[in-house]
Steps between C-alpha positions, in 0.01 A plus 500: 500500500627833386456781732500844348628782693354846411749761420592736771399844472693780640307685765471859382657745753271675736484859424570724788245770552622834369602746752230744552499870569724791440867379538586784728249375753573122497744500798609737766856593370376632179317829608695556820854458336385733211354768738802479740746539216322788342467677844870435590598654155298814560488553877871515594596758216201692607592499858855647407338764282277583797783530732700715269206730443477417127125400522221571732231246593204526725572207729280417782808441735846650512736404199748319731212293652349430184819379347576266778139371541444436139834316436395268772113465494479593122788350326625222728170382624371469132795261438437310808119464434572393136751244600293346790186478296704326240691288735202418700361305202825323453518406862161358536361412164192713586384793294599852602303810382480549117270691261275762663610434856869540404404803290320654809804431731745659241251778452483575873884518504500747223214711650711541811790615310296769322327608811821598655510782236139573414273413798459626871748328742222296662406350176857410415539334827177298479588363155864444592389285800275260312744301283722330748235360732293361203818329352601366849136347536519346150851360563424356843170341372683329220776380721268364758273332245823325362622412850823704415596627841855562407421807322245654748747731653500697176147578530567613862761736373259649257261573783796663700569699196143624504545608857814701405324651217201594728742647760651712230168645389378543848825687590468733200141574598588561855292220639812354677784682634799331326734616217366368176852407408509243776209310341695512168793351680272214618372443144861472355598256794195296403598500132851408586367202713291377190815526303697303753248220486445478122878555405580228745300265297543609141858597481656175598224303305562711190877463536476115537273469200742694282823360627494117477684331782468792745327422823405781718343418832542743796479346847144569641667661804661766289170569314306536819770724663535719185122561480465558886786724546383705194162539654625601829747746349250658281231517771747679727591742221128584438378505870802626707702804500856466354703299743818275511281172554314567179823544323631165625183317390500659146887418481441144600213469248725628224781247585258229479351607168859520356556158621169372340595669165857360503335141531309561179822520311436834328827499311396200299215703354708752321428369146124497558333833536164374588676352806765756606237783504333324797836432681617862438177631635512292811857607563344850568305359795804458737628827364180676595483335841868616574405848392199498728708383788742778428227749504395390845855621614477822295773393262282543196153643416220255506411579141804285370368176679145572392596540133748210503196279598241696289701540181775249516311199655145556408548663171762239403298207604195633329673568163642156520165326601268685260713404215543136597153425610343689212702298256413172665133578521464628137663177371851664413837353562687595816776681325498880499578729219753781494226758579416307814862488608519880426199534732670296781822719470298823504317400840835406639646827387216688640571347835865587480403860397240540778691331795878484449580805292335744739705364782831542311411821331216662694574846327362356175166363658281659253692341204484157659128540559437581140732225380328247732139606374607488150657151527192378686249634261688375190532145656117476531439667161716210353297248697182640348642520149570114523227367718193710433421344176547153663280595807222614274516187279420132562771252600710373215424138589118554484446420863294710731662746739 
């Protein structure tokens, strides 16, 4: 008896559903990276023009406070929000806001930036205080649903940032009797703590993935001591008057961060700009902490440490992360172009011009401020030139996100 076997038929591939909606609103990094880069490009040169009396603007707060607040709660917070809404989906596999909800969050951020110039201060404060608690609630909900408790502290830091922002606005309005700049110092300290946590995960992981055979694993005791000492030192800086004990705590934190960075083998990343930009930015963290420690003893002005952390560390990590993560999430290779390398060097140059050159040649401070602002603005203009078309278009690989 002959048994006939029917010919095998290839199973047709299952077509994945086409990504829906405007590409800009498919994942959190898209609108927030775009907005943050545009704001960075415009706001810092505008601040220098205001400082030098070249332009006038009807701000609802003094130009100095506007600049400091907006670089923290406008620029840096936008990047943090975009990163966490994107990473939250990757960490949990659960959806984070997209479409109209994401558009509303981005619109709220933009409305607060415009209100600083065009609306009464109370309106500005109200709009500015809404975004962070909303994003914190979204992130915490997603993490709890997925049982991802490891990242819950990041949601807690967002809530603390909300409190720092509320304290700033309340101080400006005279509701509480503190200097508004103290609340801004608290905001910077919290942003630095977020960077300590995220950098401690991504920099060694990215380094190991790019350099085969390299194994980077810091002792848990070192990691815990680094984060705890940094938190204590920054808390003392924010809450206590200048004193020697705070200087010691900040100095100890700087040494721990330097040891942490050295364990990540930064010298081996010299040929890979997408890696060395993160290592170079992190190197500003111990520098900034040392400068803050010195300011506690009256050896340098506090501005040097603040801008080392704000421009060197925060600006450097941001330009490195918004290029790398945007490339990955738009389906592009993790190999940067010459324009991106130029942006990295410009942000690093802005940090040198804003922090180190005024200490060496203080008589030329105005020149260094102009140079730093120009380098910073050009860096983010280059980012927009390269990435804006990508952020507005679908992924190259056709996937959603």
